[in-house]
VEXVO-727545 format. One record per residue (C-alpha): z, x, y. Coordinates in nm, 3 decimals. Last residue first. Example, Ala and Ser with C-alpha at 12.3 -4.5 7.8 and 13.67 -1.06 7.14 Angstrom:
<atoms>
        z        x        y
    0.714    1.367   -0.106
    0.780    1.230   -0.450
</atoms>
This chain:
<atoms>
        z        x        y
   -0.095    6.542   12.274
   -0.044    6.183   12.154
   -0.337    5.991   11.923
   -0.307    5.658   12.001
   -0.540    5.658   12.306
   -0.816    5.855   12.133
   -1.076    5.583   12.237
   -0.938    5.526   12.558
   -0.968    5.881   12.659
   -1.268    5.944   12.516
   -1.413    5.633   12.742
   -1.284    5.769   13.042
   -1.428    6.138   12.957
   -1.762    5.934   12.898
   -1.766    5.751   13.214
   -1.691    6.066   13.395
   -1.972    6.232   13.208
   -2.226    5.958   13.318
   -2.392    5.776   12.999
   -2.721    5.822   12.942
   -2.837    6.160   13.129
   -3.209    6.149   13.176
   -3.488    6.257   12.924
   -3.530    5.902   12.802
   -3.806    5.892   12.542
   -4.082    5.606   12.652
   -4.050    5.246   12.515
   -4.383    5.031   12.417
   -4.402    5.204   12.135
   -4.087    5.144   11.966
   -3.991    5.366   11.738
   -3.785    5.368   11.386
   -3.585    5.606   11.237
   -3.351    5.375   11.006
   -2.985    5.451   11.006
   -2.765    5.571   10.729
   -2.388    5.638   10.859
   -2.206    5.856   10.580
   -1.799    5.875   10.626
   -1.657    6.143   10.429
   -1.261    6.161   10.365
   -0.999    6.413   10.298
   -0.859    6.584    9.974
   -0.525    6.462    9.911
   -0.646    6.130    9.785
   -1.052    6.189    9.704
   -1.271    5.996    9.943
   -1.611    5.878    9.993
   -1.692    5.628   10.248
   -2.006    5.422   10.335
   -2.157    5.309   10.641
   -2.482    5.077   10.631
   -2.831    4.998   10.782
   -3.011    4.774   11.016
   -2.892    4.900   11.359
   -2.644    4.586   11.372
   -2.511    4.712   11.052
   -2.381    5.008   11.215
   -2.216    4.830   11.490
   -2.035    4.558   11.202
   -1.914    4.876   11.010
   -1.783    5.023   11.314
   -1.636    4.718   11.452
   -1.468    4.692   11.086
   -1.350    5.060   11.115
   -1.175    4.977   11.436
   -1.025    4.619   11.327
   -0.670    4.732   11.167
   -0.475    4.759   11.448
   -0.408    5.121   11.466
   -0.082    5.415   11.504
   -0.055    5.680   11.255
    0.275    5.758   11.057
    0.328    5.432   10.932
    0.683    5.298   10.977
    0.553    4.929   11.061
    0.406    4.923   10.721
    0.060    4.828   10.616
   -0.080    5.159   10.515
   -0.389    5.127   10.357
   -0.477    4.865   10.648
   -0.649    4.542   10.640
   -0.743    4.366   10.993
   -1.093    4.319   10.931
   -1.194    4.510   10.574
   -1.412    4.839   10.618
   -1.103    5.029   10.475
   -1.030    4.750   10.218
   -1.264    4.899    9.905
   -1.129    5.223    9.933
   -0.827    5.121    9.873
   -0.800    5.192    9.469
   -0.974    5.507    9.472
   -0.654    5.667    9.745
   -0.738    5.765   10.056
   -0.794    6.092   10.207
   -0.495    6.310   10.355
   -0.680    6.528   10.595
   -1.010    6.784   10.529
   -1.256    6.573   10.742
   -1.616    6.447   10.723
   -1.822    6.287   10.933
   -2.162    6.266   10.813
   -2.472    6.118   10.998
   -2.773    6.042   10.772
   -3.126    5.976   10.929
   -3.367    5.717   10.727
   -3.733    5.738   10.708
   -3.785    6.111   10.639
   -3.418    6.190   10.505
   -3.316    6.404   10.807
   -2.930    6.478   10.765
   -2.700    6.560   11.019
   -2.351    6.706   10.999
   -2.017    6.652   11.180
   -1.775    6.850   10.993
   -1.405    6.831   11.061
   -1.142    7.092   10.946
   -0.754    7.152   10.888
   -0.561    7.372   11.067
   -0.275    7.132   11.196
   -0.318    6.828   10.976
   -0.607    6.562   10.970
   -0.546    6.204   10.926
   -0.528    6.140   11.354
   -0.802    6.397   11.399
   -1.083    6.216   11.145
   -0.967    5.881   11.272
   -1.014    5.979   11.607
   -1.378    6.102   11.492
   -1.479    5.814   11.323
   -1.372    5.605   11.647
   -1.574    5.833   11.888
   -1.882    5.825   11.678
   -1.905    5.442   11.648
   -1.818    5.373   12.025
   -2.089    5.673   12.105
   -2.329    5.487   11.857
   -2.295    5.175   12.049
   -2.366    5.331   12.382
   -2.631    5.534   12.271
   -2.844    5.176   12.135
   -3.108    5.337   11.862
   -3.508    5.371   11.823
   -3.570    5.724   11.733
   -3.666    6.077   11.816
   -3.546    6.315   11.614
   -3.449    6.689   11.733
   -3.284    7.017   11.608
   -3.350    6.908   11.189
   -3.107    7.038   10.937
   -2.770    6.961   11.172
   -2.417    7.094   11.225
   -2.142    7.026   11.385
   -1.819    7.221   11.331
   -1.448    7.116   11.469
   -1.153    7.277   11.359
   -0.810    7.135   11.400
   -0.548    7.286   11.592
   -0.415    6.992   11.759
   -0.489    7.077   12.140
   -0.813    7.254   11.970
   -0.939    6.917   11.831
   -0.842    6.723   12.130
   -1.077    6.964   12.365
   -1.339    6.931   12.144
   -1.398    6.591   12.167
   -1.704    6.617   12.402
   -1.873    6.855   12.129
   -1.888    6.600   11.892
   -2.056    6.297   12.161
   -2.267    6.585   12.271
   -2.367    6.677   11.964
   -2.467    6.295   11.812
   -2.654    6.229   12.117
   -2.857    6.522   12.107
   -2.954    6.485   11.747
   -3.029    6.132   11.808
   -3.327    6.189   12.055
   -3.340    5.859   12.226
   -3.612    5.566   12.188
   -3.371    5.291   12.379
   -3.224    4.991   12.187
   -2.979    4.784   12.383
   -2.791    4.609   12.096
   -2.661    4.257   12.105
   -2.326    4.137   12.075
   -2.314    3.736   12.088
   -2.312    3.629   11.721
   -1.980    3.441   11.792
   -1.829    3.663   11.521
   -1.941    3.986   11.667
   -1.861    3.886   12.006
   -1.499    3.799   11.894
   -1.545    4.168   11.733
   -1.621    4.290   12.071
   -1.366    4.157   12.243
   -1.079    4.252   11.993
   -1.212    4.600   12.035
   -1.225    4.580   12.405
   -0.853    4.434   12.408
   -0.709    4.714   12.189
   -0.888    5.005   12.337
   -0.753    4.870   12.684
   -0.427    4.844   12.532
   -0.453    5.214   12.450
   -0.609    5.314   12.782
   -0.307    5.154   12.930
   -0.098    5.350   12.719
   -0.259    5.680   12.834
   -0.235    5.592   13.184
    0.134    5.518   13.162
    0.218    5.817   12.955
    0.010    6.008   13.226
    0.198    5.895   13.475
    0.512    6.003   13.283
    0.379    6.371   13.253
    0.331    6.366   13.656
    0.650    6.283   13.747
    0.818    6.520   13.511
    0.622    6.781   13.712
    0.726    6.604   14.055
    1.054    6.650   14.008
    1.175    6.805   14.318
    0.926    6.577   14.558
    1.038    6.255   14.403
    1.437    6.302   14.441
    1.436    6.069   14.686
    1.738    5.890   14.459
    1.535    5.517   14.492
    1.202    5.690   14.421
    1.362    5.838   14.145
    1.487    5.519   14.019
    1.167    5.332   14.073
    0.991    5.584   13.854
    1.243    5.563   13.604
    1.177    5.167   13.573
    0.760    5.207   13.567
    0.816    5.496   13.267
    1.026    5.246   13.072
    0.822    4.928   13.116
    0.478    5.167   13.049
    0.665    5.296   12.721
    0.778    4.947   12.618
    0.419    4.830   12.699
    0.298    5.079   12.455
    0.500    4.998   12.174
    0.508    4.624   12.218
    0.118    4.599   12.226
    0.064    4.778   11.888
    0.354    4.586   11.721
    0.237    4.252   11.810
   -0.064    4.338   11.705
    0.065    4.434   11.344
    0.249    4.107   11.310
   -0.094    3.928   11.434
   -0.284    4.112   11.192
   -0.034    4.045   10.893
   -0.014    3.664   10.967
   -0.369    3.641   10.966
   -0.415    3.782   10.637
   -0.168    3.602   10.491
   -0.329    3.289   10.619
   -0.669    3.388   10.500
   -0.545    3.420   10.156
   -0.302    3.118   10.194
   -0.675    2.930   10.280
   -0.873    3.096   10.004
   -0.582    3.020    9.728
   -0.599    2.648    9.879
   -0.978    2.615    9.853
   -0.946    2.782    9.498
   -0.716    2.496    9.381
   -0.924    2.216    9.581
   -1.240    2.324    9.372
   -1.040    2.304    9.044
   -0.891    1.983    9.149
   -1.222    1.828    9.196
   -1.348    2.009    8.850
   -1.066    1.835    8.684
   -1.125    1.473    8.810
   -1.486    1.480    8.754
   -1.415    1.580    8.360
   -1.542    1.284    8.239
   -1.616    1.371    7.851
   -1.995    1.295    7.673
   -2.059    1.289    7.315
   -2.435    1.310    7.187
   -2.538    1.335    6.807
   -2.893    1.380    6.744
   -3.087    1.284    6.453
   -3.315    1.391    6.184
   -3.605    1.637    6.302
   -3.798    1.830    6.119
   -3.708    2.136    5.911
   -3.805    2.058    5.568
   -3.427    1.986    5.460
   -3.379    1.747    5.760
   -3.238    1.874    6.109
   -2.931    1.751    6.307
   -2.943    1.811    6.653
   -2.528    1.839    6.832
   -2.520    1.758    7.189
   -2.204    1.789    7.408
   -2.190    1.649    7.770
   -1.903    1.724    8.019
   -1.953    1.462    8.228
   -1.957    1.471    8.623
   -1.909    1.144    8.795
   -2.092    0.976    9.127
   -1.900    0.705    9.262
   -2.109    0.350    9.325
   -1.841    0.161    9.182
   -2.009    0.094    8.849
   -2.030    0.502    8.790
   -2.321    0.698    8.946
   -2.352    0.990    8.639
   -2.406    1.358    8.707
   -2.433    1.601    8.411
   -2.286    1.921    8.296
   -2.420    2.088    7.961
   -2.329    2.203    7.648
   -2.553    2.273    7.327
   -2.544    2.252    6.936
   -2.810    2.436    6.781
   -3.181    2.406    6.702
   -3.270    2.577    7.084
   -3.556    2.356    7.073
   -3.358    2.014    7.021
   -3.131    2.078    7.217
   -3.376    2.170    7.527
   -3.559    1.847    7.423
   -3.213    1.604    7.437
   -3.149    1.776    7.780
   -3.490    1.647    7.897
   -3.382    1.268    7.738
   -3.059    1.268    7.897
   -3.193    1.394    8.238
   -3.417    1.077    8.201
   -3.063    0.852    8.137
   -2.881    1.010    8.419
   -3.201    0.939    8.650
   -3.230    0.594    8.559
   -2.850    0.473    8.572
   -2.878    0.191    8.851
   -3.239    0.095    8.728
   -3.074   -0.060    8.393
   -3.383   -0.220    8.200
   -3.655    0.123    8.316
   -3.419    0.355    8.249
   -3.382    0.178    7.882
   -3.721    0.224    7.810
   -3.719    0.598    7.928
   -3.423    0.675    7.710
   -3.591    0.572    7.419
   -3.538    0.196    7.266
   -3.502    0.136    6.875
   -3.122   -0.036    6.968
   -3.047   -0.081    7.332
   -3.036   -0.470    7.309
   -2.878   -0.519    7.639
   -2.546   -0.726    7.682
   -2.352   -0.452    7.826
   -2.582   -0.154    7.847
   -2.493   -0.059    8.182
   -2.466    0.316    8.111
   -2.085    0.402    8.142
   -2.007    0.074    8.006
   -2.205    0.083    7.683
   -2.111    0.458    7.673
   -1.696    0.374    7.640
   -1.793    0.082    7.393
   -1.927    0.315    7.155
   -2.275    0.385    7.087
   -2.533    0.314    6.785
   -2.894    0.404    6.735
   -3.114    0.505    7.038
   -3.453    0.591    6.954
   -3.539    0.994    7.040
   -3.766    1.060    6.798
   -3.525    1.216    6.523
   -3.273    0.924    6.554
   -2.986    0.894    6.812
   -2.603    0.838    6.786
   -2.385    0.819    7.137
   -2.016    0.839    7.184
   -1.886    0.816    7.513
   -1.525    0.961    7.576
   -1.227    0.733    7.628
   -1.215    0.685    7.251
   -1.114    0.309    7.144
   -1.434    0.258    7.028
   -1.467    0.553    6.779
   -1.131    0.456    6.651
   -1.223    0.104    6.565
   -1.589    0.219    6.422
   -1.374    0.472    6.208
   -1.166    0.216    6.094
   -1.439   -0.005    6.007
   -1.624    0.256    5.832
   -1.307    0.392    5.683
   -1.249    0.022    5.561
   -1.642    0.007    5.404
   -1.609    0.364    5.230
   -1.316    0.264    5.063
   -1.515   -0.040    4.932
   -1.813    0.178    4.838
   -1.584    0.439    4.668
   -1.410    0.175    4.422
   -1.770    0.072    4.373
   -1.844    0.382    4.275
   -1.574    0.451    4.063
   -1.673    0.183    3.825
   -2.041    0.279    3.829
   -1.915    0.648    3.744
   -1.686    0.497    3.468
   -1.932    0.289    3.317
   -2.218    0.570    3.363
   -1.946    0.858    3.191
   -1.962    0.607    2.901
   -2.319    0.612    2.867
   -2.325    0.942    2.903
   -2.116    0.992    2.604
   -2.279    0.750    2.402
   -2.589    0.880    2.508
   -2.458    1.269    2.359
   -2.323    1.113    2.052
   -2.657    0.928    1.956
   -2.851    1.262    2.071
   -2.607    1.453    1.803
   -2.693    1.231    1.571
   -3.057    1.280    1.609
   -3.020    1.635    1.598
   -2.817    1.634    1.288
   -3.067    1.429    1.107
   -3.344    1.621    1.193
   -3.157    1.934    1.095
   -3.129    1.778    0.772
   -3.466    1.669    0.743
   -3.590    2.065    0.793
   -3.815    2.147    1.079
   -4.158    2.290    1.048
   -4.232    2.560    1.288
   -4.375    2.794    1.006
   -4.669    2.610    1.046
   -4.740    2.727    1.390
   -4.665    3.096    1.281
   -4.395    3.281    1.448
   -4.468    3.593    1.669
   -4.126    3.580    1.798
   -3.792    3.443    1.640
   -3.513    3.411    1.853
   -3.222    3.394    1.658
   -2.946    3.148    1.647
   -2.768    3.180    1.341
   -2.823    3.568    1.229
   -3.127    3.623    0.984
   -3.089    3.596    0.601
   -3.316    3.300    0.578
   -3.550    3.460    0.820
   -3.700    3.661    0.454
   -3.702    4.081    0.525
   -4.013    4.190    0.349
   -4.063    4.505    0.530
   -4.428    4.380    0.694
   -4.304    4.015    0.691
   -3.982    4.087    0.920
   -4.267    4.295    1.159
   -4.475    4.024    1.170
   -4.227    3.753    1.284
   -4.054    4.015    1.550
   -3.678    3.935    1.588
   -3.458    3.897    1.866
   -3.060    3.850    1.829
   -2.915    3.784    2.159
   -2.749    3.985    2.434
   -2.549    3.920    2.810
   -2.412    4.257    2.926
   -2.039    4.211    2.938
   -1.894    4.403    3.221
   -1.985    4.200    3.509
   -1.800    4.420    3.795
   -1.542    4.199    3.953
   -1.631    4.075    4.304
   -1.329    4.112    4.576
   -1.475    4.491    4.634
   -1.793    4.357    4.772
   -1.664    4.158    5.013
   -1.772    3.766    5.055
   -1.996    3.667    5.344
   -2.287    3.423    5.236
   -2.469    3.764    5.171
   -2.219    3.912    4.961
   -2.218    3.601    4.742
   -2.577    3.612    4.737
   -2.584    3.989    4.605
   -2.375    3.866    4.335
   -2.669    3.586    4.229
   -2.900    3.857    4.240
   -2.764    4.078    4.046
   -2.715    3.784    3.752
   -3.080    3.698    3.774
   -3.152    4.072    3.764
   -2.982    4.194    3.443
   -3.122    3.875    3.285
   -3.465    3.945    3.379
   -3.428    4.311    3.190
   -3.323    4.168    2.849
   -3.051    4.271    2.617
   -3.155    4.295    2.252
   -2.925    4.249    1.947
   -3.216    4.401    1.706
   -3.571    4.333    1.630
   -3.882    4.475    1.415
   -4.019    4.641    1.667
   -4.406    4.740    1.625
   -4.509    4.732    1.960
   -4.454    4.333    2.056
   -4.039    4.373    2.106
   -4.086    4.636    2.338
   -3.964    4.421    2.643
   -3.649    4.298    2.472
   -3.476    4.590    2.436
   -3.201    4.742    2.183
   -3.388    4.870    1.944
   -3.496    4.872    1.576
   -3.760    5.009    1.377
   -3.830    4.922    0.995
   -3.968    5.191    0.785
   -4.378    5.214    0.761
   -4.386    5.579    0.964
   -4.662    5.717    1.177
   -4.853    5.407    1.295
   -4.522    5.244    1.365
   -4.404    5.562    1.568
   -4.743    5.605    1.789
   -4.677    5.188    1.867
   -4.325    5.268    1.981
   -4.470    5.532    2.219
   -4.733    5.331    2.337
   -4.482    5.041    2.431
   -4.215    5.298    2.535
   -4.422    5.411    2.793
   -4.596    5.791    2.800
   -4.427    6.059    2.994
   -4.677    6.374    3.038
   -4.545    6.697    2.917
   -4.855    6.708    2.717
   -4.750    6.370    2.553
   -4.392    6.307    2.600
   -4.171    6.006    2.460
   -3.969    5.791    2.615
   -3.693    5.705    2.417
   -3.480    5.367    2.288
   -3.578    5.357    1.902
   -3.359    5.321    1.602
   -3.536    5.406    1.289
   -3.477    5.279    0.921
   -3.437    5.504    0.651
   -3.420    5.377    0.257
   -3.820    5.481    0.239
   -3.751    5.809    0.357
   -3.874    5.972    0.681
   -4.135    6.218    0.629
   -4.369    6.075    0.901
   -4.097    5.986    1.148
   -4.047    6.395    1.175
   -4.413    6.449    1.187
   -4.473    6.171    1.496
   -4.193    6.309    1.632
   -4.324    6.649    1.707
   -4.642    6.500    1.815
   -4.504    6.261    2.037
   -4.298    6.540    2.251
   -3.923    6.401    2.287
   -3.795    6.620    2.037
   -3.413    6.681    1.931
   -3.364    6.345    1.711
   -3.064    6.197    1.615
   -2.971    6.160    1.246
   -2.640    5.936    1.152
   -2.627    5.921    0.771
   -2.485    5.591    0.619
   -2.150    5.477    0.474
   -1.974    5.777    0.372
   -1.932    5.831    0.797
   -1.999    5.513    0.926
   -1.717    5.505    1.192
   -1.739    5.889    1.233
   -2.084    5.849    1.348
   -2.015    5.601    1.686
   -1.898    5.884    1.899
   -2.262    6.056    1.827
   -2.406    5.714    1.922
   -2.201    5.729    2.247
   -2.349    6.039    2.351
   -2.670    5.962    2.285
   -2.712    5.697    2.458
   -2.552    5.861    2.780
   -2.835    6.151    2.753
   -3.094    5.866    2.748
   -2.974    5.703    3.039
   -2.950    6.007    3.212
   -3.294    6.153    3.083
   -3.333    6.346    2.788
   -3.493    6.105    2.582
   -3.341    5.904    2.258
   -3.438    5.876    1.896
   -3.239    5.759    1.650
   -3.320    5.800    1.275
   -3.067    5.599    1.024
   -2.983    5.722    0.710
   -2.904    5.571    0.357
   -2.990    5.190    0.397
   -2.925    5.008    0.067
   -2.773    4.710    0.288
   -3.074    4.634    0.460
   -3.000    4.291    0.669
   -2.644    4.404    0.714
   -2.714    4.739    0.775
   -2.984    4.649    1.015
   -2.742    4.392    1.211
   -2.436    4.653    1.187
   -2.679    4.900    1.359
   -2.771    4.623    1.622
   -2.431    4.540    1.706
   -2.317    4.885    1.724
   -2.626    4.954    1.985
   -2.511    4.644    2.167
   -2.678    4.780    2.476
   -2.427    4.810    2.764
   -2.567    4.764    3.087
   -2.340    4.698    3.358
   -2.388    4.417    3.618
   -2.285    4.507    4.018
   -2.025    4.569    4.246
   -1.978    4.782    4.543
   -1.850    4.840    4.890
   -1.540    4.990    4.727
   -1.688    5.313    4.749
   -1.512    5.689    4.630
   -1.353    5.534    4.327
   -1.647    5.307    4.223
   -1.759    5.528    3.931
   -1.383    5.610    3.840
   -1.411    5.228    3.671
   -1.669    5.329    3.427
   -1.989    5.208    3.338
   -2.153    5.282    3.025
   -2.509    5.252    3.128
   -2.583    5.080    3.478
   -2.854    4.855    3.462
   -2.793    4.654    3.758
   -2.636    4.799    4.078
   -2.538    4.597    4.372
   -2.445    4.813    4.693
   -2.283    4.667    5.047
   -2.441    4.847    5.322
   -2.159    5.109    5.524
   -2.322    5.370    5.567
   -2.749    5.352    5.464
   -2.861    5.721    5.483
   -2.524    5.907    5.503
   -2.315    5.689    5.334
   -2.570    5.673    5.052
   -2.636    5.993    4.967
   -2.415    6.082    4.674
   -2.334    5.779    4.509
   -2.665    5.632    4.646
   -2.818    5.871    4.408
   -2.585    5.807    4.116
   -2.691    5.434    4.153
   -3.012    5.482    4.141
   -3.008    5.755    3.863
   -2.816    5.518    3.625
   -3.036    5.164    3.620
   -3.203    4.908    3.875
   -3.006    4.951    4.225
   -2.995    4.655    4.489
   -2.901    4.735    4.849
   -2.733    4.471    5.113
   -2.785    4.401    5.458
   -3.014    4.649    5.547
   -3.068    4.837    5.882
   -3.370    5.058    5.919
   -3.374    5.309    6.242
   -3.435    5.638    6.025
   -3.506    5.485    5.697
   -3.837    5.685    5.664
   -3.662    5.984    5.812
   -3.352    6.010    5.587
   -3.575    5.862    5.309
   -3.779    6.167    5.289
   -3.487    6.410    5.300
   -3.281    6.214    5.050
   -3.611    6.240    4.781
   -3.601    6.598    4.843
   -3.240    6.620    4.759
   -3.289    6.402    4.457
   -3.564    6.662    4.341
   -3.329    6.944    4.427
   -3.025    6.738    4.191
   -3.247    6.704    3.873
   -3.538    6.425    3.786
   -3.884    6.388    3.733
   -4.066    6.164    3.495
   -3.835    5.921    3.400
   -3.680    5.944    3.718
   -3.956    5.818    3.901
   -3.733    5.733    4.176
   -3.906    5.420    4.282
   -3.826    5.184    4.631
   -3.864    4.835    4.699
   -3.845    4.664    5.059
   -3.781    4.277    5.075
   -3.789    4.152    5.441
   -3.613    3.791    5.338
   -3.674    3.453    5.543
   -3.604    3.134    5.351
   -3.282    3.235    5.163
   -3.200    3.059    4.818
   -3.489    3.063    4.591
   -3.612    3.346    4.774
   -3.310    3.563    4.663
   -3.287    3.438    4.301
   -3.666    3.518    4.231
   -3.631    3.861    4.396
   -3.371    3.979    4.187
   -3.532    3.860    3.838
   -3.865    3.986    3.931
   -3.689    4.356    4.028
   -3.502    4.337    3.730
   -3.834    4.274    3.522
   -3.987    4.555    3.676
   -3.693    4.773    3.572
   -3.726    4.708    3.232
   -4.140    4.712    3.234
   -4.166    5.059    3.383
   -4.488    4.963    3.567
   -4.355    5.103    3.894
   -4.220    5.405    3.816
   -3.788    5.451    3.738
   -3.467    5.457    3.868
   -3.545    5.178    4.139
   -3.387    5.097    4.451
   -3.428    4.757    4.569
   -3.349    4.729    4.979
   -3.283    4.433    5.153
   -3.344    4.280    5.487
   -3.186    3.941    5.561
   -3.338    3.718    5.840
   -3.116    3.434    5.913
   -3.280    3.109    5.835
   -3.104    3.047    5.488
   -2.793    3.157    5.600
   -2.752    2.830    5.871
   -2.736    2.903    6.217
   -2.397    2.752    6.391
   -2.419    2.790    6.796
   -2.063    2.896    6.889
   -1.887    2.622    7.126
   -1.584    2.533    6.910
   -1.258    2.335    7.064
   -1.430    2.004    7.161
   -1.669    1.989    6.867
   -1.406    2.043    6.583
   -1.217    1.755    6.502
   -1.428    1.480    6.647
   -1.809    1.657    6.511
   -1.622    1.639    6.155
   -1.535    1.301    6.136
   -1.855    1.202    6.339
   -2.067    1.397    6.057
   -1.943    1.257    5.765
   -1.935    0.902    5.878
   -2.331    0.949    6.001
   -2.397    1.088    5.636
   -2.180    0.835    5.411
   -2.346    0.548    5.619
   -2.723    0.689    5.547
   -2.657    0.722    5.189
   -2.474    0.381    5.172
   -2.754    0.209    5.379
   -2.693    0.145    5.713
   -2.554   -0.180    5.907
   -2.420   -0.160    6.266
</atoms>
């Protein structure tokens, strides 16, 4: 296996990772840059306001450089023009409607108003969404007390630093005229400046302007003494309309000759001399980086707020020249804008310093490179040894391992893979699956299947697992659990695929055997319960018959038959009833056997189903009266002709009525109702008996299963009656269901299809002789003792 150094490192690192985790993790791995992220940037001010526009640009540049799929929304609160609680309440109502179904992954705010708005309404509008603020003036920890899902960049313009700079450059200054507006930011600046005034008492006078309209401000600056300077951080108004900072700075310069200082870089081209400046774009870049950390999974409360605002000394060359300030007096490292090209001459001492620095840097670089080369040689030797050890490890694995390139050509396999796919002695490298299938005919199917599943892994773009059948050397088919990991280049094109396979044939067969064993145990358990129950059912009537017969024989021998004739009749009834019980049990067993064998057929006739159900119901009235149970029949339709088997319908109804009587207490009710549903007829047999527990409803219609399995149960039964009923209903083409609540009775619902056979006429004659029906009733009701 001969690879280049980079290629070796790629495959070795990948394989080591796969061996450790692939058999324990089966979840697709999606790169963050491929996941769509929904981002909202909420601006405090209006569009076109350069300070916040620069922040937005910085945020966008950072996010778009690291995320390929980003959905970015930008909103403007226009806080420089309109502000107040009522205004924010209106904005809240608009956003509540606008973003009702939107889910953001993160929200960025620029300046104070946007942050305060989210602090008041954020949890209602965007619950749980992390927030990154930037441009926040006079940040305090208490601002995060109610929301720990927040971090950001504090905006702390170095007003004091600019004041000290101005006084250092112009030490004869007697007063500083400050211009702030009435926005949230302006009020914070004004309060902070007032707190600074005590530190400069006796050195310079602080004058804080009280007007923001451009006419009043122009009048005030026009009369400022020559030993004054202006500190400008205000948004001026012209007839109640806000004008830009840039326009405001131009008007002030036109009405005053004193130097104008500021703290914002974007105003430098409009008459500002300079100051210790902050840049909106830098704020946005830092905020964007914090946002990326959150999108990568970090919790905002674990990311510290950036409290120190980066700033730098920036000056306007034209304004320096206008007020007569030499550049040599400026702080070291100052940035000078609008500098004429002639001023770019570099002094010789600086040139010598730069050359010396370059020589020192080159010497350092050479030293580092020499160390790197030595380390690289050591690394290559270690990689060679590790590669050899790794190859031995892979070849010792019982699972097969295969590497292919992005076009499906085989690159490398281990010994197990060669053996499984019969590749010993075959030059497989550089060939595709279909090429190898022609050379190794015995593995043709497995190789072609492998190629198809490769395509599935490529399309999914993630780890895939599948089971594949491969014929072994001995001709036996084996099942392999195959894992495929597609690899992609940075441009999204295919790079290669790693395939690992493990023989799971024994495990699969063991699982099948366990399932079969469980089924056999369950079936044997049911069979055992059935025969135990059946023996009980048969033994009870046989004992009664035997005892009765013995008594009869004794009476006959003692010649007392005539004197005890009433008692003799009762005993004969007992014999007959238990004979009926045995006959009922035998009949049910025979019918169940016919159902299983597929020999039980319906004798369908066009009959009035309402009349059939009514006759059967009324025929058992004697039993219900004797048990003190009220029986009621009702129907929605007086006549409904349909195709059915009257004999089987009678079996169904007698079985259900027998159950209803057995499980109803004296004084209870049994309701038989017929509902016409057009294409179907619904027959309801409902009682007010003991009912069935909800967890037992599923076993009622199962063969040989009983809700009460004990030999001391209060009612007789073999557990096949309702199973037979279900089979008879199913033969009619529909179903039977049960609704029950324990303690409140049962409701059996029989659904039968309404069909008419055109070739058969409606039978008006008596279908079943009265005597035969009476005998059937005695048989079906034989386990109800009078």
